[in-house]
N, C-alpha and C positions, 0 to 999 in steps of 0.2 A: 126759386120754384114759384110758378104762377098758381093762382087759386084753382083754376080748372085742371091743372096737372095733378094737384093734390087730390082733387075730387076723383079723378080717374084711378089713382093709386088706392084710395079708400074703397072705391067700388070693386076693384080687382081683389083687394084683401077680403072684403065681405063675401064675394063670390067664392073665393078659395076656402074661407072658414065654413060657410054653409055646405059646400061640397064635402069638405073633410068630415064635418059632423055627420052628414048623411052616410058617407062611406064607412065611418067608424061603427055605425049602427049595423052594418053588414058583416063586421068582423066576427070571428068565432067567439071570442071572449069579450063580449060587450062590456061586462062589468069592469074589465081591465082598462077600457077606453073611456070610462065615465068622466074623469077629469078633463080629458081631451075634448069630449063632446060638449061638456058644459062651457069650457073656455072658448071653444069655437063659436058657440052660439052667442056668448056675451060679446066676443070680439067682433063678430059679424054684425051684430046689432049696433054696437058703438060706432063702427066704421060707416055703416049705412046711415045712421042718424047724423053723424058728423058730415058726411057728403051732402045730405039733404040740406043741412043748415048752411053749409058753405055755398050751396047753389044759389042762395039768396044774397042780399046785400048787407045782412047784419054784420056789424063790425066786431062785436065782443066775442070772439071765438078762440082766443089764445088758450084759455084754461081748458076748453073742450079739446082742443088739439093736443095739449099736453097730456090730458087724461087718455086720449086715444092712443098716443105714442106709448104710454105706460101699459095699456091693455094689450096692444100689439106685441110689445116685448114679452109680456107674460105668456101670450098665446104662442109666440115663436118658440119660447123655451119649452112649453108643454108639448107642442107638436114635434119639436126636435128630439124628444125622448123616444119617439116611436119610429120604427123603420119602414112603415107602410109608405108607399109612394105619395098617397094623398096627404099624409101627415107632413112629409118632407116638403111637398109643394106648398102646403099651407104655411109651414114655418118660414119658408123663403118669402112668400107674399107678405106675411106679417112683418118680417124683418125689413123688407123693402118699404112697407107702409110706415113703419116706425121711423126709419131714416128720412122718408119724405116729410113726415110731420115735423121732425126736428129741423130739417133744412128750411122748411117754410117758416118756422118760428124764429130762426136765427138770421133772417134776412134783414 
């Protein structure tokens, strides 16, 4: 996987996370969605930051990408617990991003 392909996956994941967090705030039982919202916000921020750093030429990124993969896995698991379409879409985007991070690291 090329660096710019990973950047795209990271940005897609960030967008899905921020969309999911916003949609969760519209659910009837917002307090039930608290962990999902918090995880979405953290994951979206980590993915966005990672994509920004990867957009430059800085070489020491592997630990950041490992952390991003870990957070994406946590978010995929949390969103996967909920049946809402936005949560399921987010879980899929996070899982795809996690896999993209791991593929990038294992090249």
